[in-house]
The first five atom37 places (N, CA, C, CB, O) and aatype in JSON, in Angstrom:
{
  "aatype": [20, 20, 20, 20, 20, 20, 20, 20, 20, 20, 20, 20, 20, 20, 20, 20, 20, 20, 20, 20, 20, 20, 20, 20, 20, 20, 20, 20, 20, 20, 20, 20, 20, 20, 20, 20, 20, 20, 20, 20, 20, 20, 20, 20, 20, 20, 20, 20, 20, 20, 20, 20, 20, 20, 20, 20, 20, 20, 20, 20, 20, 20, 20, 20, 20, 20, 20, 20],
  "atom_mask": [
    [1, 1, 1, 1, 1],
    [1, 1, 1, 1, 1],
    [1, 1, 1, 1, 1],
    [1, 1, 1, 1, 1],
    [1, 1, 1, 1, 1],
    [1, 1, 1, 1, 1],
    [1, 1, 1, 1, 1],
    [1, 1, 1, 1, 1],
    [1, 1, 1, 1, 1],
    [1, 1, 1, 1, 1],
    [1, 1, 1, 1, 1],
    [1, 1, 1, 1, 1],
    [1, 1, 1, 1, 1],
    [1, 1, 1, 1, 1],
    [1, 1, 1, 1, 1],
    [1, 1, 1, 1, 1],
    [1, 1, 1, 1, 1],
    [1, 1, 1, 1, 1],
    [1, 1, 1, 1, 1],
    [1, 1, 1, 1, 1],
    [1, 1, 1, 1, 1],
    [1, 1, 1, 1, 1],
    [1, 1, 1, 1, 1],
    [1, 1, 1, 1, 1],
    [1, 1, 1, 1, 1],
    [1, 1, 1, 1, 1],
    [1, 1, 1, 1, 1],
    [1, 1, 1, 1, 1],
    [1, 1, 1, 1, 1],
    [1, 1, 1, 1, 1],
    [1, 1, 1, 1, 1],
    [1, 1, 1, 1, 1],
    [1, 1, 1, 1, 1],
    [1, 1, 1, 1, 1],
    [1, 1, 1, 1, 1],
    [1, 1, 1, 1, 1],
    [1, 1, 1, 1, 1],
    [1, 1, 1, 1, 1],
    [1, 1, 1, 1, 1],
    [1, 1, 1, 1, 1],
    [1, 1, 1, 1, 1],
    [1, 1, 1, 1, 1],
    [1, 1, 1, 1, 1],
    [1, 1, 1, 1, 1],
    [1, 1, 1, 1, 1],
    [1, 1, 1, 1, 1],
    [1, 1, 1, 1, 1],
    [1, 1, 1, 1, 1],
    [1, 1, 1, 1, 1],
    [1, 1, 1, 1, 1],
    [1, 1, 1, 1, 1],
    [1, 1, 1, 1, 1],
    [1, 1, 1, 1, 1],
    [1, 1, 1, 1, 1],
    [1, 1, 1, 1, 1],
    [1, 1, 1, 1, 1],
    [1, 1, 1, 1, 1],
    [1, 1, 1, 1, 1],
    [1, 1, 1, 1, 1],
    [1, 1, 1, 1, 1],
    [1, 1, 1, 1, 1],
    [1, 1, 1, 1, 1],
    [1, 1, 1, 1, 1],
    [1, 1, 1, 1, 1],
    [1, 1, 1, 1, 1],
    [1, 1, 1, 1, 1],
    [1, 1, 1, 1, 1],
    [1, 1, 1, 1, 1]
  ],
  "atom_positions": [
    [[-9.48, -47.79, -114.69], [-9.43, -46.82, -115.78], [-10.76, -46.11, -115.99], [-9.01, -47.51, -117.07], [-10.8, -44.91, -116.25]],
    [[-11.86, -46.85, -115.86], [-13.16, -46.23, -116.08], [-13.41, -45.13, -115.07], [-14.27, -47.29, -116.01], [-13.87, -44.05, -115.43]],
    [[-13.13, -45.39, -113.79], [-13.29, -44.37, -112.76], [-12.43, -43.15, -113.02], [-12.96, -44.95, -111.4], [-12.83, -42.02, -112.75]],
    [[-11.23, -43.39, -113.54], [-10.33, -42.28, -113.87], [-10.93, -41.43, -114.98], [-8.94, -42.8, -114.28], [-10.83, -40.2, -114.93]],
    [[-11.54, -42.06, -115.98], [-12.16, -41.31, -117.07], [-13.33, -40.47, -116.56], [-12.64, -42.25, -118.17], [-13.54, -39.35, -117.01]],
    [[-14.09, -41.02, -115.61], [-15.22, -40.29, -115.04], [-14.73, -38.98, -114.43], [-15.95, -41.14, -113.98], [-15.3, -37.92, -114.69]],
    [[-13.71, -39.08, -113.64], [-13.18, -37.87, -113.02], [-12.47, -36.99, -114.05], [-12.22, -38.24, -111.89], [-12.5, -35.76, -113.94]],
    [[-11.85, -37.58, -115.03], [-11.09, -36.82, -116.03], [-11.99, -35.89, -116.82], [-10.37, -37.78, -116.98], [-11.63, -34.73, -117.02]],
    [[-13.16, -36.36, -117.27], [-14.01, -35.47, -118.07], [-14.53, -34.32, -117.23], [-15.18, -36.25, -118.69], [-14.74, -33.22, -117.75]],
    [[-14.74, -34.55, -115.95], [-15.18, -33.46, -115.07], [-14.07, -32.42, -114.88], [-15.61, -34.01, -113.7], [-14.33, -31.22, -114.89]],
    [[-12.85, -32.9, -114.72], [-11.71, -31.99, -114.61], [-11.57, -31.15, -115.87], [-10.41, -32.78, -114.34], [-11.31, -29.95, -115.8]],
    [[-11.74, -31.79, -117.02], [-11.63, -31.07, -118.29], [-12.72, -30.02, -118.41], [-11.71, -32.05, -119.47], [-12.47, -28.93, -118.93]],
    [[-13.92, -30.32, -117.94], [-15.01, -29.33, -117.98], [-14.66, -28.11, -117.13], [-16.33, -29.95, -117.49], [-14.96, -26.98, -117.51]],
    [[-14.04, -28.35, -115.99], [-13.63, -27.23, -115.15], [-12.58, -26.37, -115.86], [-13.06, -27.74, -113.81], [-12.6, -25.14, -115.76]],
    [[-11.67, -27.03, -116.58], [-10.65, -26.29, -117.32], [-11.28, -25.47, -118.44], [-9.61, -27.25, -117.9], [-10.88, -24.33, -118.68]],
    [[-12.27, -26.05, -119.13], [-12.94, -25.34, -120.23], [-13.6, -24.07, -119.71], [-14.0, -26.26, -120.91], [-13.62, -23.05, -120.4]],
    [[-14.14, -24.14, -118.51], [-14.86, -22.99, -117.94], [-13.98, -21.76, -117.77], [-15.45, -23.37, -116.61], [-14.48, -20.64, -117.76]],
    [[-12.67, -21.97, -117.64], [-11.78, -20.82, -117.41], [-10.75, -20.6, -118.53], [-11.05, -21.01, -116.1], [-10.03, -19.6, -118.51]],
    [[-10.69, -21.51, -119.47], [-9.68, -21.42, -120.54], [-9.97, -20.25, -121.48], [-9.63, -22.74, -121.33], [-11.12, -20.03, -121.87]],
    [[-8.94, -19.52, -121.85], [-9.07, -18.38, -122.74], [-8.52, -18.66, -124.14], [-8.38, -17.19, -122.15], [-8.94, -18.01, -125.1]],
    [[-7.61, -19.58, -124.26], [-6.96, -19.87, -125.54], [-7.89, -20.73, -126.42], [-5.6, -20.6, -125.31], [-8.23, -21.85, -126.04]],
    [[-8.3, -20.21, -127.59], [-9.22, -20.96, -128.46], [-8.69, -22.34, -128.87], [-9.51, -20.15, -129.7], [-9.46, -23.3, -128.93]],
    [[-7.4, -22.44, -129.14], [-6.84, -23.74, -129.53], [-6.93, -24.73, -128.39], [-5.38, -23.58, -129.97], [-7.26, -25.9, -128.6]],
    [[-6.64, -24.27, -127.18], [-6.71, -25.13, -126.01], [-8.16, -25.55, -125.74], [-6.12, -24.42, -124.77], [-8.42, -26.68, -125.35]],
    [[-9.11, -24.62, -125.96], [-10.53, -24.95, -125.8], [-10.95, -26.08, -126.73], [-11.39, -23.71, -126.05], [-11.68, -26.99, -126.34]],
    [[-10.48, -26.01, -127.97], [-10.79, -27.07, -128.93], [-10.21, -28.4, -128.47], [-10.26, -26.71, -130.34], [-10.88, -29.43, -128.53]],
    [[-8.97, -28.38, -128.0], [-8.33, -29.61, -127.51], [-9.1, -30.2, -126.33], [-6.87, -29.33, -127.1], [-9.35, -31.4, -126.28]],
    [[-9.48, -29.34, -125.4], [-10.18, -29.8, -124.21], [-11.56, -30.38, -124.56], [-10.33, -28.66, -123.21], [-11.93, -31.45, -124.07]],
    [[-12.3, -29.66, -125.39], [-13.63, -30.14, -125.74], [-13.57, -31.41, -126.58], [-14.4, -29.06, -126.5], [-14.45, -32.27, -126.47]],
    [[-12.55, -31.54, -127.41], [-12.37, -32.77, -128.18], [-12.12, -33.95, -127.25], [-11.21, -32.62, -129.18], [-12.66, -35.04, -127.46]],
    [[-11.32, -33.74, -126.23], [-11.04, -34.81, -125.27], [-12.28, -35.16, -124.45], [-9.89, -34.4, -124.34], [-12.53, -36.33, -124.18]],
    [[-13.05, -34.15, -124.05], [-14.3, -34.4, -123.33], [-15.23, -35.24, -124.2], [-14.98, -33.07, -122.92], [-15.82, -36.21, -123.73]],
    [[-15.36, -34.86, -125.46], [-16.23, -35.59, -126.38], [-15.77, -37.05, -126.49], [-16.24, -34.93, -127.77], [-16.59, -37.97, -126.47]],
    [[-14.47, -37.25, -126.62], [-13.94, -38.6, -126.75], [-14.26, -39.45, -125.53], [-12.42, -38.56, -126.98], [-14.7, -40.6, -125.65]],
    [[-14.06, -38.89, -124.35], [-14.34, -39.62, -123.12], [-15.82, -39.94, -122.97], [-13.86, -38.81, -121.92], [-16.18, -41.04, -122.57]],
    [[-16.68, -38.98, -123.29], [-18.12, -39.22, -123.19], [-18.6, -40.2, -124.25], [-18.88, -37.9, -123.31], [-19.52, -40.98, -124.0]],
    [[-18.0, -40.17, -125.41], [-18.35, -41.14, -126.46], [-17.96, -42.55, -126.02], [-17.64, -40.77, -127.79], [-18.71, -43.5, -126.26]],
    [[-16.81, -42.69, -125.38], [-16.4, -44.0, -124.83], [-17.44, -44.48, -123.83], [-15.0, -43.9, -124.16], [-17.82, -45.65, -123.83]],
    [[-17.89, -43.58, -122.98], [-18.89, -43.94, -121.97], [-20.19, -44.36, -122.64], [-19.15, -42.76, -121.02], [-20.8, -45.35, -122.24]],
    [[-20.62, -43.63, -123.67], [-21.85, -43.97, -124.39], [-21.76, -45.38, -124.97], [-22.13, -42.95, -125.5], [-22.69, -46.17, -124.83]],
    [[-20.63, -45.68, -125.62], [-20.46, -47.01, -126.22], [-20.44, -48.1, -125.15], [-19.17, -47.07, -127.04], [-21.01, -49.18, -125.35]],
    [[-19.8, -47.83, -124.03], [-19.73, -48.79, -122.94], [-21.14, -49.07, -122.39], [-18.8, -48.27, -121.8], [-21.49, -50.23, -122.14]],
    [[-21.94, -48.03, -122.2], [-23.3, -48.21, -121.71], [-24.17, -48.96, -122.72], [-23.92, -46.86, -121.39], [-25.0, -49.78, -122.33]],
    [[-23.98, -48.69, -123.99], [-24.73, -49.42, -125.03], [-24.39, -50.9, -124.99], [-24.42, -48.84, -126.42], [-25.28, -51.75, -125.06]],
    [[-23.1, -51.22, -124.87], [-22.7, -52.63, -124.82], [-23.31, -53.35, -123.61], [-21.18, -52.74, -124.77], [-23.64, -54.53, -123.69]],
    [[-23.44, -52.64, -122.51], [-24.0, -53.23, -121.29], [-25.52, -53.24, -121.31], [-23.52, -52.47, -120.08], [-26.15, -53.76, -120.39]],
    [[-26.12, -52.69, -122.34], [-27.57, -52.68, -122.45], [-28.23, -51.61, -121.6], [-28.1, -54.0, -122.07], [-29.44, -51.69, -121.36]],
    [[-27.48, -50.63, -121.14], [-28.02, -49.57, -120.3], [-28.38, -48.33, -121.09], [-27.03, -49.22, -119.22], [-28.92, -47.36, -120.55]],
    [[-28.08, -48.35, -122.36], [-28.36, -47.2, -123.21], [-29.1, -47.69, -124.44], [-27.05, -46.45, -123.61], [-28.63, -48.6, -125.12]],
    [[-30.22, -47.1, -124.72], [-31.04, -47.49, -125.86], [-30.77, -46.52, -127.0], [-32.55, -47.51, -125.49], [-31.14, -45.34, -126.93]],
    [[-30.15, -47.01, -128.05], [-29.77, -46.15, -129.18], [-30.98, -45.63, -129.94], [-28.86, -46.91, -130.12], [-30.86, -44.67, -130.69]],
    [[-32.15, -46.26, -129.76], [-33.31, -45.84, -130.54], [-34.12, -44.74, -129.86], [-34.2, -47.03, -130.79], [-34.92, -44.08, -130.52]],
    [[-33.93, -44.52, -128.56], [-34.71, -43.48, -127.9], [-33.97, -42.14, -128.01], [-34.97, -43.84, -126.4], [-32.74, -42.11, -127.98]],
    [[-34.72, -41.04, -128.13], [-34.07, -39.73, -128.27], [-33.19, -39.39, -127.07], [-35.11, -38.66, -128.46], [-32.15, -38.75, -127.23]],
    [[-33.61, -39.8, -125.9], [-32.82, -39.51, -124.7], [-31.66, -40.47, -124.57], [-33.69, -39.56, -123.47], [-30.68, -40.17, -123.88]],
    [[-31.76, -41.62, -125.21], [-30.7, -42.61, -125.15], [-30.69, -43.41, -123.86], [-29.4, -41.94, -125.31], [-29.77, -44.2, -123.63]],
    [[-31.7, -43.23, -123.03], [-31.71, -43.92, -121.75], [-32.75, -45.03, -121.79], [-32.0, -42.94, -120.59], [-33.9, -44.82, -122.17]],
    [[-32.32, -46.2, -121.39], [-33.25, -47.31, -121.29], [-33.73, -47.37, -119.85], [-32.59, -48.67, -121.73], [-32.94, -47.58, -118.93]],
    [[-35.03, -47.18, -119.66], [-35.58, -47.2, -118.32], [-35.89, -48.63, -117.9], [-36.85, -46.33, -118.23], [-36.48, -49.4, -118.66]],
    [[-35.48, -48.96, -116.71], [-35.8, -50.27, -116.15], [-37.15, -50.15, -115.46], [-34.68, -50.75, -115.15], [-37.33, -49.34, -114.55]],
    [[-38.11, -50.96, -115.9], [-39.43, -50.89, -115.29], [-39.53, -51.91, -114.17], [-40.53, -51.12, -116.33], [-39.01, -53.02, -114.28]],
    [[-40.19, -51.53, -113.13], [-40.41, -52.41, -111.99], [-41.7, -53.19, -112.24], [-40.49, -51.59, -110.65], [-42.76, -52.58, -112.38]],
    [[-41.63, -54.52, -112.31], [-42.83, -55.31, -112.61], [-43.94, -55.09, -111.6], [-42.48, -56.77, -112.65], [-45.11, -55.18, -111.96]],
    [[-43.6, -54.79, -110.34], [-44.64, -54.54, -109.35], [-45.4, -53.25, -109.63], [-44.04, -54.49, -107.95], [-46.61, -53.18, -109.42]],
    [[-44.7, -52.25, -110.09], [-45.35, -50.98, -110.42], [-46.2, -51.09, -111.68], [-44.31, -49.88, -110.58], [-47.2, -50.38, -111.81]],
    [[-45.83, -51.94, -112.6], [-46.56, -52.1, -113.85], [-47.96, -52.64, -113.6], [-45.8, -53.02, -114.81], [-48.86, -52.4, -114.41]],
    [[-48.18, -53.36, -112.51], [-49.49, -53.96, -112.22], [-50.46, -52.98, -111.58], [-49.32, -55.15, -111.32], [-51.65, -53.26, -111.51]],
    [[-49.98, -51.86, -111.13], [-50.88, -50.92, -110.44], [-51.54, -49.98, -111.39], [-50.13, -50.13, -109.4], [-52.33, -49.13, -110.96]]
  ]
}
């Protein structure tokens, strides 16, 4: 299911790029937001997303590089 969502939000973005109907645009963007929000929560639960940083990305530091 997760892989399907990854591809689904990309498909929806392609549809948004050509959609002319304002109501349909709202529906599509709402669904994109929902899918990306699910992804954000999933990454937070896995510890891969830092809610306190503005970028939201937790960088993994390499201990070998920290010594140089």
